[in-house]
C-alpha angles and dihedrals in degrees: 000000000000088000092052092051089049092052091047092051090049093050092051090048093054091045092054091045091055089053095059103036092092136121115280090244097059093039094061103023091237098116137078092252088069101035098281126154099264135096094235144312131095100242096258123128089251093047110026124187109272115230122190106153137052090243091058092047092052092045087071086070097037094052106065091200092063103063100069126071099344135121128220138193134192117229098183143012115282129209116208093179112142095014127121099229126215110199112246102245099038105113091034131009116267098243145190098339140092137245115204116194091191086215092297121138130242108202136182098031112169116173132166132177144111082296123017139204145112085263125029115209119001113197115179093338132145118217117186147157096020134143121198114188132187099002132167114200119179127175114197101198107000148024126332131195128158096233097036143337097221139026133192140173117009108333131169130197116187139167095010124151123200113191127176098004128164110197126180131172122189113203092355147067129279140202136174090238107012126359101213143001117208126210113281094033121114109206124180118190117180138167096006133150129196129185120178146065124302125185134164142154092250134023119355130187134170090234105013127004097210126008137196122165091003138142120202119178135163097013136149136192129189126173131050134318128193136172128189099206109347137071121293130194141163092252108005131014100205134005128190133161119016118341139142129212119180141160099012139123142192134206092178124126111242123205146157123016129095094275125028125190136176091227106006123015093212141345121218131228094290104059118213130203110272099174133167093011122138137185137190114269111251140150126260101047116134102172114092096178101086139064134327123281116238134178118237089257091054089050089051091054120089092211090068092068105066123163136341080040112095103209140149137187094194102123094177089057091047090052092048088050088234098116111102097184118120093228134042128196126193131158096231094053131073089349090299092298118130121267134190114269094229090057090056093049092048102048101255091141123058119227111263124234108288089038136075143177138188091266098026093250136102132321092060138186124229118247105249124229109286093035137076141196114208104180142045118267099023119171095199142026115241126226115244104249117241110283091042138067142185113218095183136059120252093031116175094193136010126248121238116238106259123239108285092032138078141193112212100183136049118246095035125156101206141021122248122231119236112249125234108284090042138071142178123206098185135068120239094033122161095203141013126254120242120238109254122235107278092033135077142193115212103177133057116249095030121170097199142017124248127230114242103250122237112285090040137071141179124209096185136066123237096037127152095201141027125243115245116237110257121241107275093033134078140198112207103181137044122259093031122168099194138031121235125226118236119252117257112283091027129097140186142190124237114290093024122163090196143010130247134199117285115268092246090072097047127090121252106299114255101167133104119308093214140004124199113202125199110264095234140011134178121253111261086016134096135284127205131217132180129190144109127294092016088156092074091067113112102176139010124206126194115192090346092306120118111232140183119266139181133195110217127213089253090063096255122134115215122192133181119249113225117233096256139140111292114256143099114309140181117247111204125194113198123206104193095193087070101019087237126149120203113202130207131156138241135190107227113206129188114291128254090255090066091067111086096193117054090204095055116111144157133214144161131214138161141235136169090359092308129119112223123201122207129195130173129181099012102110112170092010128127112247118195126166132186107219106190101310097334127092126222114197128190106175097200126009104221124231089241090063103033090145093057126194119186123180119205119198110233139175099286134264125334100032120133109232131183111209120197113188120198131187114202088350092304117122107243103167141005115204122187109199143160114228114238 
């Protein structure tokens, strides 16, 4: 009988055990498997409840069965904007579980109460992989922290980012993560970042306002911190008991309070190790017991962060997800200040202008040549439109094609020079203009076309030179498209601007047998001629324009150069006694008045088989030179090299070279030299 009773008792025990060995979700009706509010999961560490909405997140607080012993995981970003938030862990402590943000973002948190935070009391909890953006946390008569307002037991917070937070605590302490840690609590905070403003009546810290029994490592704060009557520090306001802070830095401004420190406001009677922590140098600090002051430049320098820091600046390794260091530093990210590697890999930083990615966040690609990225957070690089180009990678804008150049296709990395016969007066052109009939363009990169001078003409468009009027013909005006035949009984030489009576009707010639004219002369300046019998000359014409002249006692004839467009012009000397014209030619260059700086000059020389160009006083001007048959172009002489020397490789010594030097496409000097 006793054996039968024993068997019956054992059977009943096994039956009861089978009734209660079930998942927590089905045991209390809180989970998705029994009609609960979540998207899935059973609340176990291996299968957490899946949270995707604000209502599901708030339900952890409103369902008392959920706050103890369960695990949660976000599956999407959640906005709390416009909601009156009750911290999870207010009615009952959020105990012995975990909350995994899975690197999603909770944004728009606005919470106000005696104490305030996203969570209320955390007791033995693990909070990880969470981003909280644009939050306002206000405690009316107690402590405030973005993550939670109270911690108990053994709690850990790791890989949490707070961005754009405003935290205030009236008659309490405040911290970017947690406001205060009481005695008997073990809190570990690692790999966290806080950006925002924190203010409180008592202790204020960028990470925690007041700590005891706390370990903080790999933490950063940026923003502003202010205390009314407590201690205030970049990472921690006040620390007592056994604590550890290592590998962290603050760029936050610290003000108010009884004690102000760049890293820790004040350390209590039992000093704790605060090692390898830095803060941005600033006035008004009065606590010498915390980290080391650094300048912004030092905080941007990887060499500042020696061991035990684990930091890299290998961007390629970061992009390839092969870097294992905790910290990352790059001049194009976060203003060149170190960031936590997990933030880089999980899109906490938008791509800066010149960079882009699929979602607009790190890791980013560099805009290739021919493309640009103008904004933060771009998801694509944009082709430079036709008429513009980007010659470098990581461009934030495109460059317009300069005058004399064009860009025909979108996505180009360089502009193309207009060839001879074509020109372009405007920036941003997609094509060159063709020289009109009666005009020509004889240099590459021209911004304007030139009228054919008198004595020449051009019937075709797109020409790089004009046609010289044939003997027996003349061209009397600039920009002509045809030559005109001389009337019967009149003749002309080549390049004539008018005709004269045939030689048979003239008296025996008594004028000069030859005249040599200076090779070049400035517009509105003076030309020179030498020869015999110069006194018999009655009139001088330059480019078909009659001008004044004078024969000096030394036997030199000087004649005035009209103020006409630079170019090659015929100079005609008329002897009325015989109705004869003697013709020579002169290159008219821009007049002295066109040079803004009287000290400006150009020249050319040679050494060791090279041709050297020199320009002074032409800052910002375009220099082009025709060396023999080759062109040398410097689009803009920079201020740093206002006295510009440019050496052009040539063919060796003993070569005769004609060098024409132009400033802004106006001929300034012609130098004939022999290389040596």
